[in-house]
VOVEXSE-552885 format. One record per atom (N, C-alpha, C): residue in three letters; residue number from 1; z, y, x; atom name. Coordinates in pm, whole numbers, plus 50000, padded with zeros to 5 digits. Layout:
% residues N
<type: ala | seq: NUM | c3: Z | c2: Y | c1: X | atom: CA>
...
% end
This chain:
% residues 88
<type: met | seq: 1 | c3: 67726 | c2: 04145 | c1: 33004 | atom: N>
<type: met | seq: 1 | c3: 67778 | c2: 03981 | c1: 32947 | atom: CA>
<type: met | seq: 1 | c3: 67748 | c2: 03913 | c1: 33056 | atom: C>
<type: arg | seq: 2 | c3: 67883 | c2: 03865 | c1: 33100 | atom: N>
<type: arg | seq: 2 | c3: 67942 | c2: 03805 | c1: 33237 | atom: CA>
<type: arg | seq: 2 | c3: 67908 | c2: 03655 | c1: 33203 | atom: C>
<type: phe | seq: 3 | c3: 67792 | c2: 03594 | c1: 33234 | atom: N>
<type: phe | seq: 3 | c3: 67783 | c2: 03411 | c1: 33260 | atom: CA>
<type: phe | seq: 3 | c3: 67923 | c2: 03382 | c1: 33350 | atom: C>
<type: asp | seq: 4 | c3: 67916 | c2: 03421 | c1: 33368 | atom: N>
<type: asp | seq: 4 | c3: 68042 | c2: 03328 | c1: 33468 | atom: CA>
<type: asp | seq: 4 | c3: 68129 | c2: 03303 | c1: 33387 | atom: C>
<type: lys | seq: 5 | c3: 68180 | c2: 03357 | c1: 33236 | atom: N>
<type: lys | seq: 5 | c3: 68279 | c2: 03349 | c1: 33159 | atom: CA>
<type: lys | seq: 5 | c3: 68245 | c2: 03236 | c1: 33051 | atom: C>
<type: phe | seq: 6 | c3: 68100 | c2: 03212 | c1: 33045 | atom: N>
<type: phe | seq: 6 | c3: 68054 | c2: 03114 | c1: 32967 | atom: CA>
<type: phe | seq: 6 | c3: 68084 | c2: 02973 | c1: 33031 | atom: C>
<type: thr | seq: 7 | c3: 68046 | c2: 02870 | c1: 32947 | atom: N>
<type: thr | seq: 7 | c3: 68075 | c2: 02754 | c1: 32948 | atom: CA>
<type: thr | seq: 7 | c3: 67930 | c2: 02682 | c1: 33013 | atom: C>
<type: thr | seq: 8 | c3: 68025 | c2: 02562 | c1: 33138 | atom: N>
<type: thr | seq: 8 | c3: 67902 | c2: 02528 | c1: 33163 | atom: CA>
<type: thr | seq: 8 | c3: 67734 | c2: 02504 | c1: 33145 | atom: C>
<type: lys | seq: 9 | c3: 67763 | c2: 02387 | c1: 32987 | atom: N>
<type: lys | seq: 9 | c3: 67677 | c2: 02409 | c1: 32843 | atom: CA>
<type: lys | seq: 9 | c3: 67576 | c2: 02473 | c1: 32912 | atom: C>
<type: leu | seq: 10 | c3: 67652 | c2: 02639 | c1: 32851 | atom: N>
<type: leu | seq: 10 | c3: 67593 | c2: 02724 | c1: 32788 | atom: CA>
<type: leu | seq: 10 | c3: 67495 | c2: 02782 | c1: 32957 | atom: C>
<type: gln | seq: 11 | c3: 67603 | c2: 02783 | c1: 33034 | atom: N>
<type: gln | seq: 11 | c3: 67456 | c2: 02837 | c1: 33171 | atom: CA>
<type: gln | seq: 11 | c3: 67438 | c2: 02791 | c1: 33134 | atom: C>
<type: gln | seq: 12 | c3: 67419 | c2: 02628 | c1: 33109 | atom: N>
<type: gln | seq: 12 | c3: 67255 | c2: 02548 | c1: 33185 | atom: CA>
<type: gln | seq: 12 | c3: 67157 | c2: 02585 | c1: 33073 | atom: C>
<type: ala | seq: 13 | c3: 67177 | c2: 02643 | c1: 32981 | atom: N>
<type: ala | seq: 13 | c3: 67124 | c2: 02594 | c1: 32873 | atom: CA>
<type: ala | seq: 13 | c3: 66985 | c2: 02778 | c1: 32883 | atom: C>
<type: leu | seq: 14 | c3: 67106 | c2: 02890 | c1: 32920 | atom: N>
<type: leu | seq: 14 | c3: 67043 | c2: 02986 | c1: 32978 | atom: CA>
<type: leu | seq: 14 | c3: 66947 | c2: 02998 | c1: 33032 | atom: C>
<type: ala | seq: 15 | c3: 67036 | c2: 02928 | c1: 33166 | atom: N>
<type: ala | seq: 15 | c3: 66891 | c2: 02919 | c1: 33250 | atom: CA>
<type: ala | seq: 15 | c3: 66789 | c2: 02741 | c1: 33217 | atom: C>
<type: asp | seq: 16 | c3: 66746 | c2: 02747 | c1: 33115 | atom: N>
<type: asp | seq: 16 | c3: 66665 | c2: 02632 | c1: 33041 | atom: CA>
<type: asp | seq: 16 | c3: 66574 | c2: 02714 | c1: 33023 | atom: C>
<type: ala | seq: 17 | c3: 66671 | c2: 02774 | c1: 32893 | atom: N>
<type: ala | seq: 17 | c3: 66550 | c2: 02887 | c1: 32823 | atom: CA>
<type: ala | seq: 17 | c3: 66486 | c2: 02942 | c1: 32911 | atom: C>
<type: gln | seq: 18 | c3: 66546 | c2: 03023 | c1: 33033 | atom: N>
<type: gln | seq: 18 | c3: 66440 | c2: 03143 | c1: 33146 | atom: CA>
<type: gln | seq: 18 | c3: 66393 | c2: 03065 | c1: 33131 | atom: C>
<type: ser | seq: 19 | c3: 66351 | c2: 02922 | c1: 33249 | atom: N>
<type: ser | seq: 19 | c3: 66262 | c2: 02882 | c1: 33309 | atom: CA>
<type: ser | seq: 19 | c3: 66169 | c2: 02828 | c1: 33213 | atom: C>
<type: leu | seq: 20 | c3: 66161 | c2: 02760 | c1: 33064 | atom: N>
<type: leu | seq: 20 | c3: 66074 | c2: 02758 | c1: 32893 | atom: CA>
<type: leu | seq: 20 | c3: 66007 | c2: 02870 | c1: 32932 | atom: C>
<type: ala | seq: 21 | c3: 66046 | c2: 02966 | c1: 32899 | atom: N>
<type: ala | seq: 21 | c3: 65994 | c2: 03099 | c1: 32828 | atom: CA>
<type: ala | seq: 21 | c3: 65916 | c2: 03117 | c1: 33013 | atom: C>
<type: leu | seq: 22 | c3: 65984 | c2: 03119 | c1: 33113 | atom: N>
<type: leu | seq: 22 | c3: 65801 | c2: 03132 | c1: 33231 | atom: CA>
<type: leu | seq: 22 | c3: 65712 | c2: 03026 | c1: 33217 | atom: C>
<type: gly | seq: 23 | c3: 65767 | c2: 02916 | c1: 33193 | atom: N>
<type: gly | seq: 23 | c3: 65710 | c2: 02813 | c1: 33213 | atom: CA>
<type: gly | seq: 23 | c3: 65555 | c2: 02822 | c1: 33014 | atom: C>
<type: asn | seq: 24 | c3: 65558 | c2: 02842 | c1: 32957 | atom: N>
<type: asn | seq: 24 | c3: 65520 | c2: 02888 | c1: 32833 | atom: CA>
<type: asn | seq: 24 | c3: 65402 | c2: 03093 | c1: 32883 | atom: C>
<type: asp | seq: 25 | c3: 65491 | c2: 03136 | c1: 32966 | atom: N>
<type: asp | seq: 25 | c3: 65390 | c2: 03256 | c1: 33017 | atom: CA>
<type: asp | seq: 25 | c3: 65432 | c2: 03404 | c1: 32859 | atom: C>
<type: asn | seq: 26 | c3: 65591 | c2: 03388 | c1: 32856 | atom: N>
<type: asn | seq: 26 | c3: 65589 | c2: 03480 | c1: 32775 | atom: CA>
<type: asn | seq: 26 | c3: 65697 | c2: 03565 | c1: 32846 | atom: C>
<type: gly | seq: 27 | c3: 65715 | c2: 03703 | c1: 32796 | atom: N>
<type: gly | seq: 27 | c3: 65714 | c2: 03766 | c1: 32908 | atom: CA>
<type: gly | seq: 27 | c3: 65931 | c2: 03822 | c1: 32876 | atom: C>
<type: phe | seq: 28 | c3: 65965 | c2: 03722 | c1: 32785 | atom: N>
<type: phe | seq: 28 | c3: 66140 | c2: 03787 | c1: 32728 | atom: CA>
<type: phe | seq: 28 | c3: 66165 | c2: 03631 | c1: 32698 | atom: C>
<type: val | seq: 29 | c3: 66233 | c2: 03598 | c1: 32748 | atom: N>
<type: val | seq: 29 | c3: 66359 | c2: 03457 | c1: 32631 | atom: CA>
<type: val | seq: 29 | c3: 66403 | c2: 03521 | c1: 32521 | atom: C>
<type: glu | seq: 30 | c3: 66364 | c2: 03425 | c1: 32515 | atom: N>
<type: glu | seq: 30 | c3: 66331 | c2: 03456 | c1: 32334 | atom: CA>
<type: glu | seq: 30 | c3: 66489 | c2: 03389 | c1: 32221 | atom: C>
<type: pro | seq: 31 | c3: 66518 | c2: 03382 | c1: 32075 | atom: N>
<type: pro | seq: 31 | c3: 66644 | c2: 03330 | c1: 32106 | atom: CA>
<type: pro | seq: 31 | c3: 66535 | c2: 03173 | c1: 32102 | atom: C>
<type: gln | seq: 32 | c3: 66477 | c2: 03198 | c1: 32017 | atom: N>
<type: gln | seq: 32 | c3: 66339 | c2: 03055 | c1: 32042 | atom: CA>
<type: gln | seq: 32 | c3: 66372 | c2: 02923 | c1: 32151 | atom: C>
<type: his | seq: 33 | c3: 66378 | c2: 03027 | c1: 32261 | atom: N>
<type: his | seq: 33 | c3: 66387 | c2: 02961 | c1: 32387 | atom: CA>
<type: his | seq: 33 | c3: 66457 | c2: 02915 | c1: 32402 | atom: C>
<type: leu | seq: 34 | c3: 66610 | c2: 02977 | c1: 32358 | atom: N>
<type: leu | seq: 34 | c3: 66789 | c2: 02920 | c1: 32368 | atom: CA>
<type: leu | seq: 34 | c3: 66789 | c2: 02834 | c1: 32280 | atom: C>
<type: leu | seq: 35 | c3: 66700 | c2: 02890 | c1: 32129 | atom: N>
<type: leu | seq: 35 | c3: 66785 | c2: 02691 | c1: 32030 | atom: CA>
<type: leu | seq: 35 | c3: 66689 | c2: 02610 | c1: 32101 | atom: C>
<type: ala | seq: 36 | c3: 66557 | c2: 02551 | c1: 32183 | atom: N>
<type: ala | seq: 36 | c3: 66470 | c2: 02506 | c1: 32227 | atom: CA>
<type: ala | seq: 36 | c3: 66548 | c2: 02430 | c1: 32316 | atom: C>
<type: ser | seq: 37 | c3: 66610 | c2: 02507 | c1: 32426 | atom: N>
<type: ser | seq: 37 | c3: 66696 | c2: 02416 | c1: 32536 | atom: CA>
<type: ser | seq: 37 | c3: 66855 | c2: 02389 | c1: 32426 | atom: C>
<type: leu | seq: 38 | c3: 66906 | c2: 02433 | c1: 32362 | atom: N>
<type: leu | seq: 38 | c3: 67009 | c2: 02328 | c1: 32302 | atom: CA>
<type: leu | seq: 38 | c3: 67001 | c2: 02227 | c1: 32277 | atom: C>
<type: leu | seq: 39 | c3: 66908 | c2: 02278 | c1: 32196 | atom: N>
<type: leu | seq: 39 | c3: 66887 | c2: 02105 | c1: 32087 | atom: CA>
<type: leu | seq: 39 | c3: 66803 | c2: 02004 | c1: 32184 | atom: C>
<type: ser | seq: 40 | c3: 66751 | c2: 02027 | c1: 32312 | atom: N>
<type: ser | seq: 40 | c3: 66760 | c2: 01925 | c1: 32386 | atom: CA>
<type: ser | seq: 40 | c3: 66841 | c2: 01895 | c1: 32487 | atom: C>
<type: gln | seq: 41 | c3: 66917 | c2: 01940 | c1: 32527 | atom: N>
<type: gln | seq: 41 | c3: 67068 | c2: 01866 | c1: 32632 | atom: CA>
<type: gln | seq: 41 | c3: 67057 | c2: 01766 | c1: 32532 | atom: C>
<type: glu | seq: 42 | c3: 67085 | c2: 01638 | c1: 32650 | atom: N>
<type: glu | seq: 42 | c3: 67114 | c2: 01548 | c1: 32667 | atom: CA>
<type: glu | seq: 42 | c3: 67242 | c2: 01518 | c1: 32567 | atom: C>
<type: asp | seq: 43 | c3: 67320 | c2: 01539 | c1: 32664 | atom: N>
<type: asp | seq: 43 | c3: 67468 | c2: 01514 | c1: 32676 | atom: CA>
<type: asp | seq: 43 | c3: 67518 | c2: 01684 | c1: 32574 | atom: C>
<type: gly | seq: 44 | c3: 67477 | c2: 01759 | c1: 32510 | atom: N>
<type: gly | seq: 44 | c3: 67514 | c2: 01870 | c1: 32440 | atom: CA>
<type: gly | seq: 44 | c3: 67545 | c2: 01830 | c1: 32318 | atom: C>
<type: gly | seq: 45 | c3: 67643 | c2: 01935 | c1: 32244 | atom: N>
<type: gly | seq: 45 | c3: 67677 | c2: 01875 | c1: 32132 | atom: CA>
<type: gly | seq: 45 | c3: 67531 | c2: 01932 | c1: 31974 | atom: C>
<type: thr | seq: 46 | c3: 67481 | c2: 02053 | c1: 32025 | atom: N>
<type: thr | seq: 46 | c3: 67435 | c2: 02111 | c1: 31943 | atom: CA>
<type: thr | seq: 46 | c3: 67341 | c2: 02031 | c1: 31832 | atom: C>
<type: ala | seq: 47 | c3: 67216 | c2: 01935 | c1: 31888 | atom: N>
<type: ala | seq: 47 | c3: 67190 | c2: 01870 | c1: 31808 | atom: CA>
<type: ala | seq: 47 | c3: 67263 | c2: 01787 | c1: 31714 | atom: C>
<type: ser | seq: 48 | c3: 67327 | c2: 01714 | c1: 31781 | atom: N>
<type: ser | seq: 48 | c3: 67478 | c2: 01591 | c1: 31688 | atom: CA>
<type: ser | seq: 48 | c3: 67485 | c2: 01663 | c1: 31588 | atom: C>
<type: leu | seq: 49 | c3: 67526 | c2: 01754 | c1: 31627 | atom: N>
<type: leu | seq: 49 | c3: 67635 | c2: 01888 | c1: 31537 | atom: CA>
<type: leu | seq: 49 | c3: 67542 | c2: 01859 | c1: 31383 | atom: C>
<type: leu | seq: 50 | c3: 67446 | c2: 01951 | c1: 31456 | atom: N>
<type: leu | seq: 50 | c3: 67338 | c2: 01954 | c1: 31318 | atom: CA>
<type: leu | seq: 50 | c3: 67307 | c2: 01867 | c1: 31240 | atom: C>
<type: ala | seq: 51 | c3: 67294 | c2: 01755 | c1: 31310 | atom: N>
<type: ala | seq: 51 | c3: 67273 | c2: 01608 | c1: 31280 | atom: CA>
<type: ala | seq: 51 | c3: 67403 | c2: 01518 | c1: 31189 | atom: C>
<type: arg | seq: 52 | c3: 67454 | c2: 01623 | c1: 31245 | atom: N>
<type: arg | seq: 52 | c3: 67575 | c2: 01519 | c1: 31124 | atom: CA>
<type: arg | seq: 52 | c3: 67598 | c2: 01608 | c1: 31024 | atom: C>
<type: ala | seq: 53 | c3: 67548 | c2: 01824 | c1: 31044 | atom: N>
<type: ala | seq: 53 | c3: 67547 | c2: 01867 | c1: 30899 | atom: CA>
<type: ala | seq: 53 | c3: 67439 | c2: 01805 | c1: 30842 | atom: C>
<type: gly | seq: 54 | c3: 67349 | c2: 01775 | c1: 30796 | atom: N>
<type: gly | seq: 54 | c3: 67312 | c2: 01707 | c1: 30724 | atom: CA>
<type: gly | seq: 54 | c3: 67119 | c2: 01791 | c1: 30806 | atom: C>
<type: gly | seq: 55 | c3: 67114 | c2: 01848 | c1: 30938 | atom: N>
<type: gly | seq: 55 | c3: 67021 | c2: 01923 | c1: 30947 | atom: CA>
<type: gly | seq: 55 | c3: 66927 | c2: 01802 | c1: 31040 | atom: C>
<type: asn | seq: 56 | c3: 66805 | c2: 01882 | c1: 30992 | atom: N>
<type: asn | seq: 56 | c3: 66638 | c2: 01848 | c1: 30989 | atom: CA>
<type: asn | seq: 56 | c3: 66628 | c2: 01794 | c1: 31154 | atom: C>
<type: val | seq: 57 | c3: 66700 | c2: 01768 | c1: 31296 | atom: N>
<type: val | seq: 57 | c3: 66683 | c2: 01867 | c1: 31389 | atom: CA>
<type: val | seq: 57 | c3: 66559 | c2: 01804 | c1: 31437 | atom: C>
<type: pro | seq: 58 | c3: 66474 | c2: 01691 | c1: 31374 | atom: N>
<type: pro | seq: 58 | c3: 66377 | c2: 01681 | c1: 31488 | atom: CA>
<type: pro | seq: 58 | c3: 66234 | c2: 01796 | c1: 31443 | atom: C>
<type: ala | seq: 59 | c3: 66305 | c2: 01826 | c1: 31330 | atom: N>
<type: ala | seq: 59 | c3: 66172 | c2: 01920 | c1: 31233 | atom: CA>
<type: ala | seq: 59 | c3: 66202 | c2: 02010 | c1: 31296 | atom: C>
<type: leu | seq: 60 | c3: 66332 | c2: 02055 | c1: 31339 | atom: N>
<type: leu | seq: 60 | c3: 66381 | c2: 02181 | c1: 31410 | atom: CA>
<type: leu | seq: 60 | c3: 66326 | c2: 02200 | c1: 31539 | atom: C>
<type: lys | seq: 61 | c3: 66357 | c2: 02086 | c1: 31605 | atom: N>
<type: lys | seq: 61 | c3: 66235 | c2: 02051 | c1: 31727 | atom: CA>
<type: lys | seq: 61 | c3: 66097 | c2: 02108 | c1: 31737 | atom: C>
<type: ala | seq: 62 | c3: 66011 | c2: 02090 | c1: 31594 | atom: N>
<type: ala | seq: 62 | c3: 65902 | c2: 02046 | c1: 31597 | atom: CA>
<type: ala | seq: 62 | c3: 65888 | c2: 02275 | c1: 31577 | atom: C>
<type: ala | seq: 63 | c3: 65905 | c2: 02283 | c1: 31478 | atom: N>
<type: ala | seq: 63 | c3: 65917 | c2: 02442 | c1: 31395 | atom: CA>
<type: ala | seq: 63 | c3: 65971 | c2: 02525 | c1: 31582 | atom: C>
<type: thr | seq: 64 | c3: 66086 | c2: 02509 | c1: 31607 | atom: N>
<type: thr | seq: 64 | c3: 66089 | c2: 02572 | c1: 31738 | atom: CA>
<type: thr | seq: 64 | c3: 65999 | c2: 02602 | c1: 31808 | atom: C>
<type: asp | seq: 65 | c3: 65883 | c2: 02441 | c1: 31874 | atom: N>
<type: asp | seq: 65 | c3: 65810 | c2: 02486 | c1: 31941 | atom: CA>
<type: asp | seq: 65 | c3: 65706 | c2: 02517 | c1: 31901 | atom: C>
<type: gln | seq: 66 | c3: 65664 | c2: 02532 | c1: 31773 | atom: N>
<type: gln | seq: 66 | c3: 65521 | c2: 02648 | c1: 31726 | atom: CA>
<type: gln | seq: 66 | c3: 65599 | c2: 02732 | c1: 31722 | atom: C>
<type: arg | seq: 67 | c3: 65695 | c2: 02829 | c1: 31721 | atom: N>
<type: arg | seq: 67 | c3: 65718 | c2: 02923 | c1: 31736 | atom: CA>
<type: arg | seq: 67 | c3: 65734 | c2: 03003 | c1: 31873 | atom: C>
<type: ile | seq: 68 | c3: 65737 | c2: 02863 | c1: 31962 | atom: N>
<type: ile | seq: 68 | c3: 65762 | c2: 02951 | c1: 32118 | atom: CA>
<type: ile | seq: 68 | c3: 65551 | c2: 02915 | c1: 32193 | atom: C>
<type: ala | seq: 69 | c3: 65558 | c2: 02827 | c1: 32086 | atom: N>
<type: ala | seq: 69 | c3: 65377 | c2: 02851 | c1: 32153 | atom: CA>
<type: ala | seq: 69 | c3: 65296 | c2: 03015 | c1: 32080 | atom: C>
<type: arg | seq: 70 | c3: 65333 | c2: 03024 | c1: 31987 | atom: N>
<type: arg | seq: 70 | c3: 65290 | c2: 03180 | c1: 31881 | atom: CA>
<type: arg | seq: 70 | c3: 65324 | c2: 03304 | c1: 31952 | atom: C>
<type: leu | seq: 71 | c3: 65471 | c2: 03300 | c1: 32025 | atom: N>
<type: leu | seq: 71 | c3: 65486 | c2: 03453 | c1: 32097 | atom: CA>
<type: leu | seq: 71 | c3: 65415 | c2: 03521 | c1: 32173 | atom: C>
<type: pro | seq: 72 | c3: 65420 | c2: 03620 | c1: 32217 | atom: N>
<type: pro | seq: 72 | c3: 65297 | c2: 03666 | c1: 32309 | atom: CA>
<type: pro | seq: 72 | c3: 65272 | c2: 03598 | c1: 32453 | atom: C>
<type: lys | seq: 73 | c3: 65196 | c2: 03593 | c1: 32535 | atom: N>
<type: lys | seq: 73 | c3: 65214 | c2: 03553 | c1: 32677 | atom: CA>
<type: lys | seq: 73 | c3: 65196 | c2: 03649 | c1: 32763 | atom: C>
<type: val | seq: 74 | c3: 65218 | c2: 03663 | c1: 32859 | atom: N>
<type: val | seq: 74 | c3: 65193 | c2: 03826 | c1: 32973 | atom: CA>
<type: val | seq: 74 | c3: 65101 | c2: 03690 | c1: 33063 | atom: C>
<type: lys | seq: 75 | c3: 65027 | c2: 03705 | c1: 33110 | atom: N>
<type: lys | seq: 75 | c3: 64892 | c2: 03700 | c1: 33248 | atom: CA>
<type: lys | seq: 75 | c3: 64882 | c2: 03781 | c1: 33369 | atom: C>
<type: gly | seq: 76 | c3: 64882 | c2: 03754 | c1: 33492 | atom: N>
<type: gly | seq: 76 | c3: 64907 | c2: 03770 | c1: 33549 | atom: CA>
<type: gly | seq: 76 | c3: 64934 | c2: 03709 | c1: 33650 | atom: C>
<type: glu | seq: 77 | c3: 65018 | c2: 03799 | c1: 33783 | atom: N>
<type: glu | seq: 77 | c3: 65052 | c2: 03704 | c1: 33877 | atom: CA>
<type: glu | seq: 77 | c3: 65198 | c2: 03731 | c1: 33853 | atom: C>
<type: gly | seq: 78 | c3: 65334 | c2: 03718 | c1: 33970 | atom: N>
<type: gly | seq: 78 | c3: 65453 | c2: 03726 | c1: 33908 | atom: CA>
<type: gly | seq: 78 | c3: 65528 | c2: 03632 | c1: 33969 | atom: C>
<type: gly | seq: 79 | c3: 65545 | c2: 03628 | c1: 33778 | atom: N>
<type: gly | seq: 79 | c3: 65621 | c2: 03473 | c1: 33709 | atom: CA>
<type: gly | seq: 79 | c3: 65699 | c2: 03498 | c1: 33692 | atom: C>
<type: glu | seq: 80 | c3: 65793 | c2: 03677 | c1: 33670 | atom: N>
<type: glu | seq: 80 | c3: 65906 | c2: 03758 | c1: 33666 | atom: CA>
<type: glu | seq: 80 | c3: 65905 | c2: 03742 | c1: 33408 | atom: C>
<type: leu | seq: 81 | c3: 66063 | c2: 03750 | c1: 33444 | atom: N>
<type: leu | seq: 81 | c3: 66058 | c2: 03755 | c1: 33274 | atom: CA>
<type: leu | seq: 81 | c3: 66109 | c2: 03927 | c1: 33248 | atom: C>
<type: ser | seq: 82 | c3: 66060 | c2: 03966 | c1: 33173 | atom: N>
<type: ser | seq: 82 | c3: 66131 | c2: 04177 | c1: 33173 | atom: CA>
<type: ser | seq: 82 | c3: 66222 | c2: 04175 | c1: 33091 | atom: C>
<type: gly | seq: 83 | c3: 66286 | c2: 04051 | c1: 33088 | atom: N>
<type: gly | seq: 83 | c3: 66408 | c2: 04031 | c1: 33043 | atom: CA>
<type: gly | seq: 83 | c3: 66430 | c2: 03884 | c1: 32912 | atom: C>
<type: trp | seq: 84 | c3: 66591 | c2: 03952 | c1: 32854 | atom: N>
<type: trp | seq: 84 | c3: 66605 | c2: 03883 | c1: 32762 | atom: CA>
<type: trp | seq: 84 | c3: 66598 | c2: 03934 | c1: 32593 | atom: C>
<type: arg | seq: 85 | c3: 66577 | c2: 03876 | c1: 32551 | atom: N>
<type: arg | seq: 85 | c3: 66563 | c2: 03966 | c1: 32348 | atom: CA>
<type: arg | seq: 85 | c3: 66677 | c2: 03940 | c1: 32314 | atom: C>
<type: gly | seq: 86 | c3: 66653 | c2: 03928 | c1: 32185 | atom: N>
<type: gly | seq: 86 | c3: 66780 | c2: 03948 | c1: 32077 | atom: CA>
<type: gly | seq: 86 | c3: 66889 | c2: 03814 | c1: 32093 | atom: C>
<type: val | seq: 87 | c3: 66926 | c2: 03796 | c1: 32249 | atom: N>
<type: val | seq: 87 | c3: 67009 | c2: 03686 | c1: 32307 | atom: CA>
<type: val | seq: 87 | c3: 67133 | c2: 03842 | c1: 32422 | atom: C>
<type: gly | seq: 88 | c3: 67250 | c2: 03831 | c1: 32309 | atom: N>
<type: gly | seq: 88 | c3: 67374 | c2: 03943 | c1: 32390 | atom: CA>
<type: gly | seq: 88 | c3: 67381 | c2: 04009 | c1: 32356 | atom: C>
% end
């Protein structure tokens, strides 16, 4: 996967997803991390598109946060991720 070919917004969302996974002690970046980062972009279009399509964005954010909280945690030192799961 060539990250340099992605838009700046997607590159930022992927970086934010990785940070979110690290911050939650998850061993992999999961699709839930990417969705959460896309929904939280203030000047991104994901949340506004979903809202215009009739989606309940606050409920989706809450459900995504709950899913992330239930992901397996990695204990120990190092702060490294094993990789991306389900993305790409």
